[in-house]
N, C-alpha and C positions, 0 to 999 in steps of 0.2 A: 504494499501499499504506500502511495505517495505521501510523506509527512506535510508536504506543502498544502494538501487539502485539510489538514487539521490546524494549521496556524490560525487562520481566520476566526473559526468558531471559538477556539480557545481564547483569543485575544478578546472576543466579544463577551464570552462568559465572565472573564477576569474584569473587564470594565463594568460590567453591571453589577458584579460581587463589590468591587471597590466603590462604586457610586452608591449602592445600598448602605455599605458601612460609614461612607463619609458623610451622605445627606439624606438616606431613606428614600422615600418615594419621590421627592422633588429630583433627587440625584439619578434614579432611574428613568425618569422623564427626560432629563437632560441628555443623558447617554443615548436613550431612544431616539430622540430627535436628531442628534449627532449621527447616529448610524443610518437613519432614514435620508438624510442629507448625502451622506457618503454613498448609499445605494443608488440614488437619484442621479449624482454625478457620474457614476460609472454607467448607469443605463443611458443616460444622456450622450456620453462619449461613445458608446456601442452604437446607438441609433445615428450619430453623426458619421460615423466610419461605414456603415451599411447604406446609408443614403448616398454617400459618396460612390460606393462600389456599384450601387444600382444603376449609376448613370454611365458606367463603362461596360464593354463586352467581357463575357467570362474569359478569364485566362490572358487577358491582354495587358501590357505594361508598356509604358512610354520608350523606356530603354532597359533591355535585360542587363547590359553591361553596368549601369548606375544601380539597379537594384542588386545585383550580385556584390558590388561594393559596399552596399549599405546594410547588408544582413549581418546579423550576428547569431552565434549559437546560444540557444536557451531562450529566445524570444517566443510570444506565442503567436498563434495564427492571426489574431486579431490585430496585432502589430503589423505582421506582414501585409495583411489586407489594408491596412491604414497607408502604408508605405507604397503600395502599388496602385491604390484606389480602385481595385477590381478584385472580384473573387477569382480563385485560381481554378483551373482546370483539374478535376479531380481524376487521378489515374489509377488509384486504388479502390478497391471494393469498398463500399459503404460500412463503416464501423470497423474496418480492419487496421490492425497495427502493423507497421508505421503507415501513418496517412501520407500520401504522395500528391503533391499538387504542382502544376506547371503554369508558368507565365512566359507568354511569348511577345516579341515586339514586332515592330513593322519589318524588320531585316530578317525575320524568321529565326533571330537568335532566341533562345529560351533559357529559363532557369528553372530547374527542377528541384523542389524542396521537399525534404522527408521530415515529418513531424512524428516525434514519439511522445505520446501522452500529452499532446497538445502543445509541445515545445519543439522549436527548430533544432533537429540534430544535425543533418548535413544538407547541402544544397549543391548543385552542379551547374555551371554556365556551359552551354553548348553553342557553337556559331556554326553557320551554314558553310558549305564548301570545305570541310575537314578543318576549319580554323582551329584556333586555340581552345582547348577545353580547360575549365578551371574547376578544381573541387574547393568547396568551402566546407570546413568543419573545424571543431574546436582542436586547439594545439595539442591537447593531450590524447586525441584519438587516432 
């Protein structure tokens, strides 16, 4: 199990407990309003990214080379969609791990990204005509 999934609920429980101990019900109301604000900010960001992505064709990016330069291992799929402003063309089966997506530009260069548990693990830039191929992966792999 991924421990990252346990951090947020643990922090929320800790904040509520500390608020109860410090201020009682008004403290819980204060923490709850802060958590609602935090959730609304994340939801708003997600909607903005998806609205921008909806305006572009699936799997298209302005420049695959620039996308390749901007990718970093460990970022989530929403971050990559925000950078490309388009949903990726899914190459893997639905629900299969690792998830593989591709973004192609106007010159038919494309970047293929592999996501493991929602985080970017590896990516590869391929250029047409047998040009340079470049792998992107963390330094330790």
